[in-house]
C-alpha positions in Angstrom: -7.2 -69.5 102.9 -5.1 -67.1 100.9 -5.1 -67.1 97.2 -2.1 -68.0 95.2 0.3 -65.2 94.2 -0.6 -65.3 90.4 -4.2 -65.0 91.3 -3.6 -62.0 93.6 -1.5 -60.3 91.0 -4.2 -60.8 88.4 -6.7 -59.3 90.8 -4.5 -56.3 91.3 -4.0 -55.8 87.6 -7.8 -56.0 87.0 -8.5 -53.7 89.9 -6.0 -51.2 88.6 -7.6 -51.2 85.1 -11.2 -50.9 86.5 -10.0 -48.1 88.8 -8.5 -46.3 85.8 -11.8 -46.5 83.9 -13.8 -45.1 86.8 -11.1 -42.5 87.4 -11.3 -41.4 83.8 -15.1 -41.3 83.9 -15.0 -39.2 87.0 -12.4 -36.9 85.6 -14.4 -36.2 82.5 -17.8 -35.9 84.3 -16.8 -34.0 87.5 -17.3 -30.6 85.8 -21.0 -31.1 84.9 -23.3 -28.8 86.8 -27.1 -28.9 86.8 -27.8 -25.3 87.5 -26.0 -24.4 90.7 -25.6 -28.1 91.8 -22.3 -29.9 90.9 -24.0 -33.2 89.8 -21.0 -34.5 88.0 -18.7 -34.1 91.0 -21.2 -35.7 93.3 -21.8 -38.7 91.0 -18.1 -39.1 90.4 -17.3 -39.2 94.1 -20.2 -41.5 94.9 -19.3 -43.8 92.0 -15.6 -44.0 92.9 -16.3 -44.5 96.6 -18.8 -47.3 95.8 -16.2 -49.0 93.6 -13.5 -48.7 96.2 -15.7 -50.1 99.0 -17.0 -52.9 96.8 -13.5 -54.0 95.9 -12.3 -53.9 99.5 -15.3 -55.8 100.8 -15.5 -58.4 97.9 -11.8 -59.2 97.8 -11.1 -58.7 101.5 -7.7 -57.3 100.3 -6.4 -53.9 101.1 -3.9 -54.2 98.2 -6.7 -54.7 95.6 -8.5 -51.6 96.9 -5.2 -49.7 96.8 -4.6 -50.8 93.2 -8.1 -49.6 92.3 -7.4 -46.3 93.9 -4.0 -46.0 92.2 -5.7 -46.6 88.8 -8.3 -43.8 89.6 -5.6 -41.4 90.7 -3.3 -42.3 87.8 -6.0 -41.7 85.2 -6.9 -38.4 86.9 -3.2 -37.3 86.8 -2.8 -38.3 83.2 -5.9 -36.5 81.9 -5.5 -33.4 84.1 -2.7 -31.9 82.0 -3.0 -30.1 78.8 -3.7 -32.3 75.7 -1.7 -32.0 72.4 -4.3 -29.6 71.1 -4.2 -27.5 74.2 -7.4 -28.7 75.7 -7.7 -29.2 79.5 -10.2 -31.7 81.0 -9.6 -30.6 84.6 -9.6 -26.9 84.6 -8.2 -24.9 87.5 -11.6 -24.3 89.2 -13.1 -25.1 92.5 -14.7 -28.3 91.1 -11.4 -29.4 89.6 -9.6 -28.8 92.9 -12.2 -30.7 94.9 -12.1 -33.6 92.5 -8.2 -33.7 92.6 -8.2 -33.7 96.4 -11.3 -35.8 97.1 -10.1 -38.9 95.2 -6.8 -39.5 97.2 -8.8 -38.9 100.5 -11.4 -41.5 99.4 -8.6 -44.0 98.7 -6.8 -43.4 101.9 -10.0 -43.9 104.0 -11.1 -47.1 102.2 -7.6 -48.7 102.3 -7.0 -47.7 105.9 -10.3 -48.7 107.2 -9.8 -51.5 109.8 -11.1 -55.0 109.2 -14.4 -56.2 110.8 -12.8 -59.2 112.4 -12.0 -58.9 116.1 -8.6 -60.1 117.3 -10.2 -62.9 119.5 -12.3 -64.1 116.5 -9.2 -64.1 114.2 -7.2 -66.1 116.7 -10.1 -68.6 117.1 -10.5 -68.9 113.3 -6.8 -69.4 112.8 -6.6 -72.2 115.3 -9.8 -73.9 113.9 -11.6 -73.5 117.3 -15.0 -72.0 116.8 -16.4 -72.3 120.3 -17.6 -74.8 122.9 -19.0 -77.4 120.5 -22.4 -77.0 122.0 -24.6 -75.1 119.4 -26.9 -73.9 122.1 -24.0 -72.0 123.8 -22.4 -69.0 122.3 -18.7 -69.2 121.5 -16.4 -68.2 124.3 -14.9 -64.7 124.2 -12.0 -62.9 125.6 -13.4 -59.5 125.2 -12.9 -57.6 128.5 -15.6 -55.0 127.7 -18.3 -57.5 127.4 -20.9 -57.3 130.2 -22.1 -60.6 131.6 -25.5 -60.9 133.5 
């Protein structure tokens, strides 16, 4: 069952705002290095990837994951330029370039990732038919690659 349009729009707005917060945190933290190790960049990428995957899995909606990613990218874009005082949060450095490129790649991967439901299961779920009716027998499948004994 699909949610109503107002509920979905609300989900997208909340996802956009949460993504903007994570994007801002990643944009600020990406430049932190612990000795030679880019700890801020690693944590920012892991945190943003985890949020994107969580939104995609929990909502089951590509559009919510896309809204989250757009919020992340928008906050990175806004805070990447020079501020009124001339300060720059994302300097032109290797870490800044990696952060600027890694975020859209993460969003594209999570949004484009295929769903886990196979077409045969989707058709069976849509028609309401779940199998043979006998709980001791597995549901019938139309998967041609399945090997039978």
